[in-house]
ROSE-4610 file (N, C-alpha, C; in Angstrom, 1 decimal, always signed):
// ROSE-4610
residu = [M/M/M/H/H/H/S/S/S/R/R/R/L/L/L/A/A/A/T/T/T/I/I/I/A/A/A/L/L/L/V/V/V/A/A/A/L/L/L/T/T/T/L/L/L/T/T/T/L/L/L/T/T/T/A/A/A/Q/Q/Q/A/A/A/Q/Q/Q/N/N/N/K/K/K/T/T/T/A/A/A/P/P/P/V/V/V/T/T/T/K/K/K/P/P/P/T/T/T/A/A/A/K/K/K/P/P/P/A/A/A/T/T/T/P/P/P/S/S/S/N/N/N/D/D/D/T/T/T/Q/Q/Q/L/L/L/F/F/F/R/R/R/N/N/N/T/T/T/T/T/T/F/F/F/G/G/G/F/F/F/R/R/R/Y/Y/Y/Q/Q/Q/I/I/I/P/P/P/Y/Y/Y/G/G/G/W/W/W/V/V/V/D/D/D/R/R/R/T/T/T/K/K/K/E/E/E/M/M/M/Q/Q/Q/E/E/E/G/G/G/N/N/N/E/E/E/A/A/A/G/G/G/R/R/R/A/A/A/E/E/E/V/V/V/L/L/L/L/L/L/A/A/A/I/I/I/F/F/F/E/E/E/R/R/R/P/P/P/P/P/P/E/E/E/A/A/A/T/T/T/G/G/G/D/D/D/T/T/T/I/I/I/N/N/N/S/S/S/A/A/A/V/V/V/V/V/V/I/I/I/A/A/A/S/S/S/E/E/E/S/S/S/A/A/A/A/A/A/S/S/S/Y/Y/Y/P/P/P/G/G/G/L/L/L/K/K/K/K/K/K/A/A/A/E/E/E/D/D/D/Y/Y/Y/L/L/L/G/G/G/P/P/P/L/L/L/T/T/T/E/E/E/L/L/L/A/A/A/T/T/T/A/A/A/K/K/K/G/G/G/L/L/L/K/K/K/A/A/A/D/D/D/G/G/G/E/E/E/P/P/P/Y/Y/Y/A/A/A/L/L/L/E/E/E/V/V/V/E/E/E/S/S/S/R/R/R/Q/Q/Q/L/L/L/L/L/L/R/R/R/A/A/A/D/D/D/F/F/F/V/V/V/K/K/K/T/T/T/I/I/I/S/S/S/V/V/V/K/K/K/L/L/L/T/T/T/M/M/M/H/H/H/Q/Q/Q/C/C/C/T/T/T/L/L/L/I/I/I/L/L/L/L/L/L/A/A/A/K/K/K/G/G/G/Q/Q/Q/I/I/I/V/V/V/S/S/S/F/F/F/T/T/T/F/F/F/I/I/I/A/A/A/G/G/G/S/S/S/E/E/E/D/D/D/E/E/E/L/L/L/D/D/D/D/D/D/L/L/L/M/M/M/D/D/D/G/G/G/L/L/L/H/H/H/F/F/F/G/G/G/A/A/A/A/A/A/K/K/K/S/S/S/T/T/T/A/A/A/K/K/K/P/P/P/H/H/H/P/P/P]
num = [1/1/1/2/2/2/3/3/3/4/4/4/5/5/5/6/6/6/7/7/7/8/8/8/9/9/9/10/10/10/11/11/11/12/12/12/13/13/13/14/14/14/15/15/15/16/16/16/17/17/17/18/18/18/19/19/19/20/20/20/21/21/21/22/22/22/23/23/23/24/24/24/25/25/25/26/26/26/27/27/27/28/28/28/29/29/29/30/30/30/31/31/31/32/32/32/33/33/33/34/34/34/35/35/35/36/36/36/37/37/37/38/38/38/39/39/39/40/40/40/41/41/41/42/42/42/43/43/43/44/44/44/45/45/45/46/46/46/47/47/47/48/48/48/49/49/49/50/50/50/51/51/51/52/52/52/53/53/53/54/54/54/55/55/55/56/56/56/57/57/57/58/58/58/59/59/59/60/60/60/61/61/61/62/62/62/63/63/63/64/64/64/65/65/65/66/66/66/67/67/67/68/68/68/69/69/69/70/70/70/71/71/71/72/72/72/73/73/73/74/74/74/75/75/75/76/76/76/77/77/77/78/78/78/79/79/79/80/80/80/81/81/81/82/82/82/83/83/83/84/84/84/85/85/85/86/86/86/87/87/87/88/88/88/89/89/89/90/90/90/91/91/91/92/92/92/93/93/93/94/94/94/95/95/95/96/96/96/97/97/97/98/98/98/99/99/99/100/100/100/101/101/101/102/102/102/103/103/103/104/104/104/105/105/105/106/106/106/107/107/107/108/108/108/109/109/109/110/110/110/111/111/111/112/112/112/113/113/113/114/114/114/115/115/115/116/116/116/117/117/117/118/118/118/119/119/119/120/120/120/121/121/121/122/122/122/123/123/123/124/124/124/125/125/125/126/126/126/127/127/127/128/128/128/129/129/129/130/130/130/131/131/131/132/132/132/133/133/133/134/134/134/135/135/135/136/136/136/137/137/137/138/138/138/139/139/139/140/140/140/141/141/141/142/142/142/143/143/143/144/144/144/145/145/145/146/146/146/147/147/147/148/148/148/149/149/149/150/150/150/151/151/151/152/152/152/153/153/153/154/154/154/155/155/155/156/156/156/157/157/157/158/158/158/159/159/159/160/160/160/161/161/161/162/162/162/163/163/163/164/164/164/165/165/165/166/166/166/167/167/167/168/168/168/169/169/169/170/170/170/171/171/171/172/172/172/173/173/173/174/174/174/175/175/175/176/176/176/177/177/177/178/178/178/179/179/179/180/180/180/181/181/181/182/182/182/183/183/183/184/184/184/185/185/185/186/186/186/187/187/187/188/188/188/189/189/189/190/190/190/191/191/191/192/192/192/193/193/193/194/194/194/195/195/195/196/196/196/197/197/197/198/198/198/199/199/199/200/200/200/201/201/201/202/202/202/203/203/203/204/204/204/205/205/205/206/206/206/207/207/207]
x = [+136.0/+136.0/+134.4/+133.9/+132.6/+132.3/+131.1/+130.7/+130.3/+131.1/+130.7/+129.1/+129.0/+127.6/+126.4/+126.6/+125.9/+125.6/+126.7/+126.8/+126.0/+126.2/+125.4/+123.9/+123.6/+122.2/+121.4/+122.4/+121.7/+121.8/+122.2/+122.5/+121.1/+120.0/+118.7/+118.0/+118.4/+117.9/+118.7/+119.7/+120.2/+119.9/+119.5/+118.8/+117.4/+116.7/+115.3/+115.1/+116.2/+116.4/+116.8/+117.6/+118.0/+116.7/+116.1/+114.9/+113.7/+113.8/+112.6/+113.2/+114.4/+115.1/+114.8/+114.8/+114.7/+113.2/+112.4/+111.1/+110.5/+110.8/+110.3/+109.2/+109.4/+108.6/+107.6/+108.0/+107.1/+107.0/+106.3/+105.8/+105.4/+105.9/+105.1/+104.5/+103.3/+102.9/+102.8/+103.4/+103.7/+102.3/+102.6/+101.6/+101.3/+100.2/+99.8/+100.3/+101.2/+101.8/+100.9/+100.6/+100.0/+101.0/+100.1/+100.8/+101.2/+102.5/+103.0/+102.4/+102.0/+101.4/+102.7/+102.5/+103.3/+104.0/+103.1/+103.6/+104.2/+104.6/+105.3/+106.7/+107.4/+108.9/+109.8/+109.2/+110.3/+110.0/+109.3/+109.1/+109.7/+110.2/+110.7/+112.3/+112.8/+114.3/+114.7/+115.7/+116.2/+117.5/+117.9/+119.5/+119.6/+120.3/+120.5/+121.6/+122.6/+123.4/+123.0/+122.0/+121.6/+120.1/+119.6/+118.4/+117.1/+117.1/+116.1/+115.5/+114.3/+113.6/+112.9/+112.7/+111.9/+111.0/+109.9/+108.8/+108.8/+109.4/+109.4/+108.0/+107.8/+106.5/+106.4/+105.3/+105.0/+105.4/+106.2/+106.4/+107.7/+108.3/+109.5/+110.8/+111.6/+112.8/+113.8/+114.7/+115.9/+117.4/+117.9/+119.3/+120.3/+120.3/+120.8/+122.3/+122.4/+123.6/+124.3/+123.9/+124.3/+125.0/+124.4/+125.0/+125.9/+126.0/+126.9/+128.3/+128.5/+129.9/+130.5/+130.2/+131.1/+131.5/+130.8/+131.2/+132.7/+133.1/+134.5/+134.7/+135.3/+135.4/+135.7/+134.9/+135.2/+134.9/+134.4/+134.0/+132.4/+132.1/+130.6/+130.2/+128.8/+128.2/+126.8/+126.2/+124.7/+123.9/+123.1/+122.3/+121.1/+120.4/+119.3/+119.1/+118.8/+118.4/+117.2/+116.0/+114.8/+114.2/+113.6/+112.8/+111.5/+110.6/+109.2/+109.3/+110.1/+110.4/+111.7/+112.3/+113.8/+114.2/+115.5/+115.9/+116.2/+116.5/+116.9/+115.3/+114.1/+112.9/+112.3/+111.7/+111.3/+109.9/+109.6/+108.3/+107.8/+106.6/+106.0/+105.6/+106.2/+105.9/+107.3/+107.4/+108.6/+108.6/+109.8/+110.2/+110.6/+109.7/+109.8/+111.0/+111.7/+112.8/+113.2/+113.8/+114.4/+115.9/+116.8/+118.1/+118.4/+119.0/+119.5/+121.2/+122.0/+123.3/+124.1/+125.3/+126.0/+127.4/+127.9/+129.7/+130.2/+131.3/+132.2/+132.3/+131.7/+131.9/+133.4/+134.3/+135.7/+136.1/+135.3/+135.6/+135.6/+134.8/+134.7/+135.2/+136.7/+137.2/+136.4/+136.0/+135.2/+133.8/+133.2/+131.9/+131.3/+130.5/+130.2/+128.5/+127.6/+126.4/+125.7/+124.8/+124.0/+124.2/+123.7/+123.6/+125.0/+126.1/+127.5/+127.4/+126.5/+126.6/+125.5/+124.9/+124.2/+124.6/+125.8/+126.7/+126.8/+127.6/+128.0/+126.5/+125.6/+124.5/+123.6/+123.6/+122.9/+123.6/+125.0/+125.7/+125.5/+125.7/+125.4/+123.8/+123.1/+121.5/+121.5/+122.2/+121.9/+122.7/+123.6/+124.4/+123.6/+122.6/+121.7/+120.5/+120.4/+119.2/+118.2/+118.5/+117.3/+117.5/+116.4/+116.3/+115.8/+116.5/+116.1/+114.4/+113.5/+112.4/+112.1/+112.3/+112.2/+113.5/+113.4/+114.6/+114.6/+116.1/+116.1/+115.6/+115.1/+114.6/+114.6/+114.7/+114.8/+113.6/+113.7/+112.7/+113.0/+111.9/+111.9/+110.9/+111.7/+110.9/+111.1/+109.9/+110.1/+111.2/+111.4/+112.5/+113.9/+114.1/+115.5/+115.2/+116.4/+116.4/+117.3/+116.6/+117.0/+117.0/+117.7/+117.7/+117.0/+115.9/+115.2/+115.5/+115.8/+116.0/+115.3/+114.6/+113.7/+114.3/+114.2/+114.5/+113.4/+113.3/+112.4/+112.8/+112.4/+113.1/+111.9/+111.7/+110.5/+111.1/+110.4/+110.7/+110.2/+108.8/+108.0/+106.8/+106.0/+104.9/+103.8/+104.0/+103.1/+104.0/+105.0/+105.8/+106.8/+106.8/+107.8/+108.4/+109.6/+110.2/+110.6/+110.3/+110.2/+111.3/+112.4/+113.1/+113.4/+113.5/+113.7/+114.8/+115.6/+116.7/+116.6/+116.6/+116.8/+118.2/+118.8/+120.2/+120.4/+120.9/+121.2/+122.7/+123.1/+124.6/+124.3/+125.0/+125.0/+126.1/+126.8/+128.1/+129.1/+129.4/+130.4/+130.2/+128.9/+128.3/+127.4/+127.6/+126.5/+125.5/+124.4/+123.4/+122.2/+122.0/+121.2/+120.0/+118.9/+117.6/+117.2/+117.0/+116.6/+115.6/+114.3/+113.1/+112.8/+112.4/+112.1/+111.0/+109.8/+108.8/+108.0/+106.9/+106.2/+105.3/+105.0/+104.3/+104.6/+104.3/+104.4/+103.8/+102.6/+101.7/+102.4/+103.0/+103.6/+105.0/+105.6/+106.8/+106.5/+105.5/+104.9/+104.7/+104.1/+104.0/+105.1/+106.0/+107.4/+108.1/+107.8/+108.6/+108.0/+106.8/+105.8/+106.3/+107.2/+107.7/+108.9/+109.6/+110.7/+110.4/+110.9/+110.9/+112.1/+112.1/+113.3/+112.8/+113.6/+113.2/+113.0/+112.8/+112.9/+111.4/+111.1/+110.0/+109.9/+108.7/+108.6/+108.5/+109.7/+109.7/+110.4/+110.3/+111.0/+112.1/+111.9/+112.8/+114.4/+115.6/+116.7/+116.9/+117.6/+117.9/+119.0/+118.8/+119.8/+121.3/+122.2/+123.6/+123.8]
y = [+76.9/+76.1/+75.9/+74.6/+74.2/+74.7/+74.8/+75.3/+74.1/+74.2/+72.9/+73.3/+74.4/+74.7/+74.1/+74.6/+74.2/+72.6/+71.9/+70.5/+70.0/+70.5/+70.0/+70.3/+71.6/+71.8/+71.0/+70.2/+69.5/+67.9/+67.8/+66.4/+65.6/+66.6/+66.1/+65.8/+66.6/+66.2/+64.9/+64.5/+63.3/+62.1/+62.3/+61.2/+60.9/+61.9/+61.9/+61.1/+61.4/+61.1/+59.5/+59.2/+57.9/+56.9/+57.4/+56.6/+56.6/+57.4/+57.5/+56.4/+56.4/+55.4/+54.1/+53.8/+52.4/+51.7/+52.7/+52.3/+51.6/+50.1/+49.2/+48.3/+47.8/+46.7/+47.1/+47.9/+48.2/+49.6/+50.2/+51.7/+52.1/+53.1/+53.6/+54.9/+55.2/+56.2/+57.3/+58.3/+59.4/+59.5/+59.5/+59.8/+61.4/+61.5/+62.8/+63.5/+64.5/+65.0/+65.9/+65.8/+66.7/+67.8/+69.3/+70.2/+70.4/+70.7/+71.0/+72.3/+72.2/+73.5/+74.3/+75.8/+76.6/+76.6/+75.8/+75.7/+74.7/+73.7/+72.3/+72.5/+72.9/+73.2/+72.3/+70.9/+70.0/+69.6/+70.6/+70.9/+71.8/+72.6/+74.0/+74.1/+74.4/+74.5/+75.7/+76.1/+77.5/+77.7/+78.7/+79.0/+80.5/+80.7/+82.1/+82.9/+82.0/+82.9/+83.7/+83.1/+84.0/+84.5/+84.2/+84.8/+84.1/+82.9/+82.2/+81.0/+80.6/+79.5/+78.6/+77.5/+76.5/+75.5/+75.6/+74.7/+73.3/+72.6/+71.2/+70.5/+69.8/+69.5/+68.0/+67.8/+66.6/+65.3/+64.4/+63.2/+63.1/+64.1/+64.1/+63.7/+63.0/+62.4/+63.3/+63.3/+64.5/+63.6/+64.1/+63.6/+64.4/+65.5/+66.5/+65.9/+65.2/+64.5/+63.8/+63.0/+62.2/+63.0/+64.1/+65.1/+66.1/+66.3/+67.1/+66.3/+64.8/+64.2/+64.8/+65.3/+65.9/+67.2/+67.9/+69.3/+69.7/+71.0/+71.2/+72.5/+72.1/+73.3/+74.5/+75.4/+76.8/+77.3/+76.3/+76.4/+76.3/+75.0/+74.7/+73.9/+74.1/+73.3/+73.1/+71.9/+71.4/+72.2/+72.9/+73.5/+72.4/+72.1/+71.3/+70.4/+69.2/+68.3/+67.6/+67.9/+67.0/+66.6/+65.4/+64.8/+64.2/+63.9/+63.7/+62.1/+61.6/+59.9/+59.8/+58.5/+58.3/+58.3/+59.1/+59.0/+57.6/+56.9/+55.4/+54.4/+55.1/+54.4/+54.8/+53.7/+54.0/+54.4/+55.2/+55.7/+55.9/+56.1/+56.6/+58.2/+59.1/+60.4/+60.9/+62.2/+63.0/+63.0/+62.7/+62.7/+64.0/+65.2/+66.3/+66.3/+67.5/+67.9/+69.2/+69.5/+70.8/+70.8/+71.3/+71.5/+72.9/+73.2/+74.4/+74.3/+75.1/+75.1/+76.5/+76.5/+77.7/+77.6/+78.3/+78.3/+79.7/+79.9/+81.0/+81.7/+83.2/+83.9/+83.8/+83.7/+84.2/+82.9/+81.8/+80.7/+81.1/+82.4/+82.8/+84.3/+84.3/+85.8/+86.7/+87.7/+88.8/+88.8/+87.6/+87.6/+88.6/+89.4/+90.7/+90.7/+90.0/+90.0/+88.4/+88.3/+87.0/+86.6/+87.4/+87.3/+86.6/+86.8/+86.4/+84.9/+84.0/+82.7/+82.0/+82.7/+82.1/+81.5/+81.6/+81.1/+79.6/+79.0/+77.8/+77.1/+77.7/+76.9/+76.3/+77.5/+77.0/+75.8/+76.2/+74.9/+73.6/+73.2/+72.1/+71.5/+72.7/+72.1/+71.6/+72.2/+71.8/+70.5/+70.3/+69.0/+67.7/+68.1/+67.1/+66.9/+67.5/+67.4/+68.4/+69.5/+70.6/+71.8/+72.4/+73.4/+74.7/+75.9/+77.1/+77.2/+77.5/+77.7/+79.6/+80.3/+81.6/+82.2/+83.5/+84.3/+84.4/+84.3/+84.5/+85.9/+86.2/+87.5/+87.6/+88.9/+89.2/+89.0/+88.6/+88.2/+88.9/+89.4/+89.8/+89.0/+88.3/+87.3/+87.9/+88.4/+89.3/+90.0/+91.2/+92.2/+91.9/+90.4/+90.1/+89.8/+90.2/+90.3/+89.1/+88.1/+87.0/+87.1/+85.9/+85.7/+84.7/+84.5/+83.3/+82.6/+81.4/+80.7/+79.4/+79.2/+78.0/+77.1/+75.8/+74.8/+73.7/+73.2/+71.9/+70.8/+69.8/+68.4/+67.4/+66.9/+66.1/+64.7/+64.1/+62.9/+61.7/+61.9/+61.1/+62.0/+61.4/+62.0/+62.5/+61.9/+62.3/+63.0/+63.0/+63.6/+64.6/+65.6/+67.1/+67.4/+67.3/+68.0/+69.1/+69.9/+71.5/+71.8/+72.7/+73.0/+74.5/+75.0/+76.4/+76.7/+77.5/+77.9/+79.1/+79.8/+81.0/+81.4/+82.3/+82.7/+83.8/+83.8/+84.9/+85.2/+86.2/+86.8/+87.7/+86.9/+87.4/+87.2/+88.1/+87.8/+87.1/+87.5/+86.7/+85.2/+85.1/+83.6/+83.6/+82.6/+82.5/+81.2/+81.5/+80.7/+80.3/+78.8/+78.6/+77.8/+78.0/+77.5/+76.7/+75.4/+74.8/+73.8/+74.1/+73.3/+72.4/+71.3/+70.3/+69.6/+69.6/+69.2/+68.6/+68.1/+67.5/+68.6/+69.9/+70.7/+72.3/+73.0/+74.5/+74.8/+74.4/+74.3/+74.0/+72.7/+72.1/+72.8/+73.4/+74.0/+75.6/+75.9/+77.2/+76.9/+75.5/+75.2/+75.0/+74.7/+74.3/+75.5/+76.7/+78.0/+78.4/+78.5/+79.0/+78.9/+77.4/+77.3/+78.1/+78.8/+79.5/+81.0/+81.4/+82.7/+83.1/+84.5/+85.4/+86.1/+86.5/+87.1/+86.3/+86.7/+85.9/+85.4/+84.3/+83.7/+83.3/+83.4/+83.2/+81.7/+81.3/+80.0/+79.5/+78.5/+78.0/+77.0/+76.4/+75.6/+76.0/+75.5/+75.7/+75.8/+76.8/+76.7/+75.8/+75.2/+74.4/+75.3/+74.6/+75.2/+75.5]
z = [+92.2/+93.3/+93.6/+93.8/+94.0/+95.4/+95.6/+97.1/+97.9/+99.1/+100.1/+100.8/+100.6/+101.3/+100.3/+98.9/+97.9/+98.0/+98.3/+98.2/+99.3/+100.4/+101.5/+101.3/+100.8/+100.5/+99.7/+98.8/+97.6/+98.1/+99.4/+99.7/+99.8/+100.4/+100.5/+99.1/+98.2/+96.9/+96.2/+96.6/+96.2/+96.9/+98.3/+99.1/+98.4/+98.3/+97.9/+96.6/+95.6/+94.3/+94.4/+95.5/+95.8/+96.1/+96.8/+97.4/+96.3/+95.6/+94.5/+93.5/+93.1/+91.9/+92.5/+93.8/+94.4/+94.8/+94.2/+94.6/+93.3/+93.5/+92.4/+92.9/+93.9/+94.4/+95.6/+96.5/+97.4/+98.1/+97.1/+97.3/+98.6/+99.1/+100.4/+100.4/+100.4/+100.5/+101.8/+101.3/+102.5/+103.2/+104.6/+105.7/+105.6/+105.9/+106.1/+107.4/+107.4/+108.5/+109.1/+110.4/+111.3/+111.5/+111.4/+111.8/+113.1/+113.3/+115.0/+115.4/+116.6/+117.5/+117.9/+117.5/+117.8/+119.2/+120.3/+121.7/+121.9/+121.0/+120.9/+121.0/+122.1/+121.8/+121.0/+121.2/+120.9/+119.4/+118.8/+117.2/+116.6/+117.7/+117.3/+117.4/+116.1/+116.1/+116.4/+117.0/+117.1/+116.7/+116.2/+115.9/+116.4/+117.5/+118.0/+117.4/+116.9/+116.2/+114.9/+114.2/+113.1/+113.3/+114.3/+114.9/+114.1/+113.9/+113.4/+113.9/+113.6/+114.2/+113.1/+113.1/+112.2/+113.0/+112.4/+113.2/+112.0/+113.1/+112.5/+112.1/+110.9/+110.9/+111.7/+112.4/+113.4/+112.5/+113.1/+112.4/+111.5/+111.3/+110.4/+111.2/+110.2/+110.6/+110.8/+111.9/+112.0/+111.5/+110.5/+110.2/+110.2/+111.1/+111.2/+111.7/+112.7/+113.3/+112.3/+111.4/+110.5/+109.1/+108.8/+108.0/+108.5/+109.7/+110.3/+110.4/+110.3/+110.3/+109.4/+108.0/+107.1/+107.0/+108.6/+108.3/+108.4/+108.0/+107.8/+109.1/+110.0/+111.1/+110.6/+111.2/+110.7/+109.4/+108.7/+107.0/+106.8/+106.9/+106.5/+107.7/+107.9/+109.1/+108.7/+108.9/+108.7/+110.0/+109.9/+110.9/+111.4/+110.3/+110.6/+109.2/+109.4/+108.3/+108.6/+107.9/+108.2/+107.2/+107.2/+106.0/+106.3/+105.6/+106.0/+106.4/+105.7/+105.8/+105.9/+106.3/+106.3/+104.9/+104.8/+103.2/+102.7/+103.5/+102.9/+102.7/+103.0/+102.8/+101.2/+100.7/+99.4/+99.4/+98.2/+98.4/+97.3/+96.9/+95.5/+95.5/+96.2/+96.2/+96.6/+96.5/+96.7/+98.3/+98.8/+100.1/+100.4/+100.9/+101.4/+102.3/+102.2/+103.2/+103.3/+104.4/+104.9/+105.3/+104.4/+105.0/+105.3/+106.3/+106.5/+107.1/+106.3/+106.4/+106.4/+107.1/+106.8/+106.3/+105.9/+105.3/+105.5/+105.9/+105.8/+104.5/+104.6/+103.1/+102.7/+103.6/+103.2/+102.4/+102.2/+101.1/+99.7/+99.6/+98.3/+98.3/+97.8/+97.6/+96.7/+97.2/+96.2/+96.8/+97.4/+97.8/+98.9/+98.2/+99.0/+99.2/+98.4/+98.6/+98.3/+98.7/+98.6/+97.0/+96.1/+94.7/+94.3/+94.7/+94.2/+94.6/+95.3/+95.5/+94.6/+93.9/+92.9/+91.8/+91.6/+90.4/+90.7/+92.0/+92.6/+92.8/+93.4/+93.8/+92.5/+91.6/+90.4/+89.2/+89.7/+88.9/+89.4/+90.5/+91.3/+91.0/+91.3/+91.0/+89.8/+88.6/+87.2/+87.1/+87.7/+87.7/+88.2/+89.1/+89.8/+88.9/+87.7/+86.7/+87.2/+87.9/+88.1/+87.1/+86.9/+86.2/+86.9/+86.4/+87.4/+87.0/+87.9/+87.7/+88.1/+87.1/+87.0/+87.5/+87.5/+87.9/+89.5/+89.9/+91.4/+91.9/+93.1/+93.3/+94.9/+95.4/+96.6/+97.4/+98.6/+99.5/+100.8/+101.5/+102.8/+103.8/+104.6/+105.6/+107.0/+107.6/+108.9/+108.8/+108.1/+108.2/+108.0/+107.6/+107.0/+105.4/+104.9/+103.6/+103.0/+102.2/+101.7/+100.0/+99.8/+98.1/+97.8/+96.8/+96.7/+95.3/+95.4/+93.9/+93.7/+92.9/+92.6/+91.5/+91.8/+90.9/+90.7/+89.6/+89.5/+88.8/+89.2/+88.5/+88.0/+86.7/+86.4/+87.0/+87.8/+88.1/+87.2/+86.9/+86.4/+85.5/+85.0/+84.6/+85.5/+86.7/+87.7/+88.9/+89.1/+89.9/+89.3/+90.1/+89.9/+91.4/+91.3/+92.7/+92.4/+93.6/+93.5/+94.7/+94.5/+95.3/+95.5/+96.7/+96.9/+97.9/+97.4/+98.3/+98.7/+100.0/+100.2/+100.8/+100.4/+100.7/+101.7/+102.8/+103.8/+104.1/+103.7/+104.1/+105.4/+106.4/+107.8/+108.7/+109.1/+110.3/+109.4/+108.3/+107.6/+107.2/+107.1/+107.0/+105.6/+104.9/+103.7/+104.7/+104.9/+105.4/+104.1/+104.0/+102.8/+103.5/+103.1/+103.6/+102.5/+102.4/+101.3/+101.4/+100.7/+100.8/+99.6/+100.0/+98.6/+99.1/+97.8/+98.3/+96.7/+96.9/+95.6/+95.0/+95.4/+94.9/+95.2/+94.6/+95.0/+96.3/+96.4/+98.0/+98.8/+98.8/+99.7/+100.1/+99.2/+99.3/+100.2/+99.8/+100.7/+102.1/+102.3/+103.6/+104.5/+103.7/+104.3/+104.6/+103.8/+103.9/+105.1/+105.3/+106.4/+107.8/+107.9/+109.1/+109.7/+108.7/+109.0/+109.5/+110.5/+111.3/+111.7/+111.6/+112.3/+113.5/+114.5/+115.5/+116.9/+117.8/+119.1/+119.4/+119.9/+120.1/+121.5/+122.3/+123.6/+124.0/+124.8/+125.0/+126.2/+126.7/+127.9/+127.7/+126.4/+125.9/+125.7/+125.8/+125.4/+123.9/+123.4/+122.1/+121.7/+120.6/+120.0/+119.8/+119.8/+119.8/+118.5]
């Protein structure tokens, strides 16, 4: 059975590739995004269920509601879907993205650990033309244990898409944090926006 969550996580990749393929007449260079300050609550996404927050880069486009239209009640849910530029816009660079989604672990009989999710994730990534970039490995982010899997796809001589997916198994749910960027350094910068634990703020948390 194909993974609904893995499919959601790879939607960002599909949209990015589509925009890249359409880039034939009027390329648009990505603007340099200004980093959001930690005190800017409008740029901070919070999820109290799984206890994480993500610092959204300044000027990015939020497509969470649009991607939530395909949610399956009680099974899979898009928590956050953001892009450096609108997915429908053409450009001559990789459209960086962050997609966070959750799915009931009960959808996979016998799934007991995050490693058990690597199969369907890798299968769909390969189907999209990506190749595994090294072996998956355990990663600790602020005392939370996650599993990291990296993939790459060559778009052109000058463009290579880098994707990293972090997998968390918590509260009977599989949570995937997928980051897409045009370089390893940019990928690391996007991942730096993910934090676990409480943060001081007066803003109301996202549902």
